[in-house]
KEDORO-531683 format. One record per residue (C-alpha): residue number from 1; residue in three letters; x, y, z. Coordinates in steps of 0.02 Angstrom, whole numbers, plus 50000, padded with zeros to 5 digits. Each point is the difference from the previous one (the first is absolute). Layout:
residues N
(NUM, 'ALA', (X, Y, Z))
...
//
This chain:
residues 164
(1, 'UNK', (55330, 54227, 55636))
(2, 'UNK', (49836, 49940, 50078))
(3, 'UNK', (49830, 50022, 49918))
(4, 'UNK', (49912, 50165, 50032))
(5, 'UNK', (49822, 50007, 50063))
(6, 'UNK', (49898, 50149, 49937))
(7, 'UNK', (49850, 50057, 50100))
(8, 'UNK', (49862, 50102, 49917))
(9, 'UNK', (49890, 50102, 50115))
(10, 'UNK', (49853, 50117, 49979))
(11, 'UNK', (49883, 50114, 50094))
(12, 'UNK', (49830, 50041, 49926))
(13, 'UNK', (49934, 50123, 50127))
(14, 'UNK', (50076, 50143, 50100))
(15, 'UNK', (49909, 49931, 50153))
(16, 'UNK', (50114, 49846, 49994))
(17, 'UNK', (50149, 50106, 50056))
(18, 'UNK', (50060, 49956, 50175))
(19, 'UNK', (50112, 50151, 50028))
(20, 'UNK', (50149, 50021, 50111))
(21, 'UNK', (49990, 50178, 50067))
(22, 'UNK', (50166, 50028, 50091))
(23, 'UNK', (50115, 50091, 49879))
(24, 'UNK', (50150, 49993, 50118))
(25, 'UNK', (50052, 50166, 49922))
(26, 'UNK', (49988, 49941, 49819))
(27, 'UNK', (49949, 50139, 49880))
(28, 'UNK', (49930, 49951, 49831))
(29, 'UNK', (50002, 50120, 49854))
(30, 'UNK', (49944, 49984, 49820))
(31, 'UNK', (50136, 50041, 49874))
(32, 'UNK', (49910, 50137, 49903))
(33, 'UNK', (50142, 50023, 49876))
(34, 'UNK', (50034, 49839, 49906))
(35, 'UNK', (50184, 49956, 49985))
(36, 'UNK', (50043, 49828, 49936))
(37, 'UNK', (50170, 50009, 50085))
(38, 'UNK', (49913, 50008, 50169))
(39, 'UNK', (49892, 49848, 49962))
(40, 'UNK', (50156, 49907, 49944))
(41, 'UNK', (50091, 50049, 50161))
(42, 'UNK', (49855, 49943, 50110))
(43, 'UNK', (49984, 49836, 49905))
(44, 'UNK', (50184, 49961, 50033))
(45, 'UNK', (49996, 50072, 50178))
(46, 'UNK', (49858, 49886, 50055))
(47, 'UNK', (50017, 49855, 49878))
(48, 'UNK', (50184, 49959, 50018))
(49, 'UNK', (49968, 49898, 50157))
(50, 'UNK', (49859, 49902, 49916))
(51, 'UNK', (50078, 49961, 49831))
(52, 'UNK', (49892, 50120, 49901))
(53, 'UNK', (50090, 49982, 49835))
(54, 'UNK', (49868, 50014, 49862))
(55, 'UNK', (50029, 50187, 49971))
(56, 'UNK', (50188, 50012, 50036))
(57, 'UNK', (50043, 49982, 49815))
(58, 'UNK', (49876, 50133, 49943))
(59, 'UNK', (50061, 50145, 49897))
(60, 'UNK', (49968, 50180, 50052))
(61, 'UNK', (49863, 50008, 49869))
(62, 'UNK', (49912, 49846, 50071))
(63, 'UNK', (50010, 50073, 50176))
(64, 'UNK', (49932, 50165, 49938))
(65, 'UNK', (49854, 49920, 49907))
(66, 'UNK', (49953, 49898, 50153))
(67, 'UNK', (50030, 50128, 50138))
(68, 'UNK', (49931, 50153, 49915))
(69, 'UNK', (49841, 49920, 49934))
(70, 'UNK', (49840, 50090, 50049))
(71, 'UNK', (49928, 49844, 50082))
(72, 'UNK', (50148, 49970, 50119))
(73, 'UNK', (50003, 50086, 50169))
(74, 'UNK', (50154, 50000, 50112))
(75, 'UNK', (49993, 50024, 50189))
(76, 'UNK', (50156, 50010, 50106))
(77, 'UNK', (50015, 49967, 50187))
(78, 'UNK', (50124, 50104, 50099))
(79, 'UNK', (50063, 49977, 50176))
(80, 'UNK', (50098, 50142, 50080))
(81, 'UNK', (50032, 50074, 49828))
(82, 'UNK', (50066, 49841, 49919))
(83, 'UNK', (49910, 49897, 49868))
(84, 'UNK', (49940, 49845, 50092))
(85, 'UNK', (49890, 49912, 49872))
(86, 'UNK', (49875, 50026, 49861))
(87, 'UNK', (49853, 49936, 49904))
(88, 'UNK', (49939, 50018, 49822))
(89, 'UNK', (49818, 49990, 49947))
(90, 'UNK', (49959, 49965, 49818))
(91, 'UNK', (49821, 50028, 49942))
(92, 'UNK', (49918, 49910, 49855))
(93, 'UNK', (49816, 50047, 49992))
(94, 'UNK', (49914, 49943, 50160))
(95, 'UNK', (50151, 49900, 50056))
(96, 'UNK', (50153, 50057, 50095))
(97, 'UNK', (50154, 49893, 50023))
(98, 'UNK', (50121, 50031, 50141))
(99, 'UNK', (50149, 49980, 49884))
(100, 'UNK', (50142, 50019, 50124))
(101, 'UNK', (49997, 50017, 50189))
(102, 'UNK', (50136, 49987, 50130))
(103, 'UNK', (50118, 50072, 50127))
(104, 'UNK', (50186, 50032, 49989))
(105, 'UNK', (50108, 49879, 50099))
(106, 'UNK', (50037, 50119, 50145))
(107, 'UNK', (49813, 50024, 50027))
(108, 'UNK', (49945, 49818, 50001))
(109, 'UNK', (49948, 49926, 50166))
(110, 'UNK', (49948, 50167, 50076))
(111, 'UNK', (49812, 49974, 49981))
(112, 'UNK', (49986, 50121, 49853))
(113, 'UNK', (49942, 49883, 49861))
(114, 'UNK', (49823, 49975, 50064))
(115, 'UNK', (49970, 50187, 50007))
(116, 'UNK', (50076, 50029, 49827))
(117, 'UNK', (49894, 49861, 49926))
(118, 'UNK', (49844, 50071, 50085))
(119, 'UNK', (50036, 50168, 49919))
(120, 'UNK', (50029, 49918, 49830))
(121, 'UNK', (49832, 49912, 50011))
(122, 'UNK', (49902, 50150, 50061))
(123, 'UNK', (50082, 50111, 49868))
(124, 'UNK', (49951, 49878, 49863))
(125, 'UNK', (49819, 49997, 50057))
(126, 'UNK', (49992, 50191, 49998))
(127, 'UNK', (50014, 49998, 49809))
(128, 'UNK', (49830, 50015, 49917))
(129, 'UNK', (49927, 49849, 49915))
(130, 'UNK', (50113, 49868, 50078))
(131, 'UNK', (49919, 49830, 50019))
(132, 'UNK', (50151, 49888, 50033))
(133, 'UNK', (50173, 50017, 50076))
(134, 'UNK', (50127, 49863, 49965))
(135, 'UNK', (50179, 49958, 50047))
(136, 'UNK', (50115, 49853, 49985))
(137, 'UNK', (50145, 49944, 50107))
(138, 'UNK', (50114, 49850, 49996))
(139, 'UNK', (50104, 49886, 50108))
(140, 'UNK', (50154, 50107, 49965))
(141, 'UNK', (49922, 50151, 50087))
(142, 'UNK', (50015, 50037, 50185))
(143, 'UNK', (49936, 49851, 50103))
(144, 'UNK', (49862, 50110, 50073))
(145, 'UNK', (49943, 50076, 49834))
(146, 'UNK', (49857, 49879, 49968))
(147, 'UNK', (49942, 50010, 50181))
(148, 'UNK', (50000, 50191, 49991))
(149, 'UNK', (49889, 49998, 49845))
(150, 'UNK', (49881, 49876, 50081))
(151, 'UNK', (49997, 50096, 50165))
(152, 'UNK', (49948, 50159, 49907))
(153, 'UNK', (49851, 49911, 49920))
(154, 'UNK', (50063, 49933, 49832))
(155, 'UNK', (49934, 49829, 49948))
(156, 'UNK', (50106, 49871, 49912))
(157, 'UNK', (49920, 49946, 49836))
(158, 'UNK', (50139, 49908, 49909))
(159, 'UNK', (50168, 49919, 50034))
(160, 'UNK', (50127, 49946, 49869))
(161, 'UNK', (50166, 49909, 50010))
(162, 'UNK', (50133, 50063, 49881))
(163, 'UNK', (50149, 49887, 49967))
(164, 'UNK', (50167, 50089, 49995))
//
């Protein structure tokens, strides 16, 4: 397996956001009732195509502790009534990390990711006291993932190569 490049990005001001406004019918809703099973489903639904494997071995208890924590916020994107993608925001003081972000396979390539990412960013900046928004992506993610983050206003601040 080839080495994996990890890209670390940040945004330090809400004014840095370069939004994509066309929703193309995508509806985004915050999951008000925390259910770890739903987070686990979305993780597998989106991540299967991109080799997201770090949480696949988690127990129900681990999923529950992560997903139902007070500082984790889940937002789900729907298109025509079907889950199309999601994002999770995890707050630690004045920092928010975009923990997971992505679209399900049937929804990739339809111009939805830029709008969903714009909503993730603007939602993060609506939280009081936030000074920094961060995210990381890697060479295993969708080929346009890094470009989408950069196009929305994130700045690359670190790159690492991980040998596999």
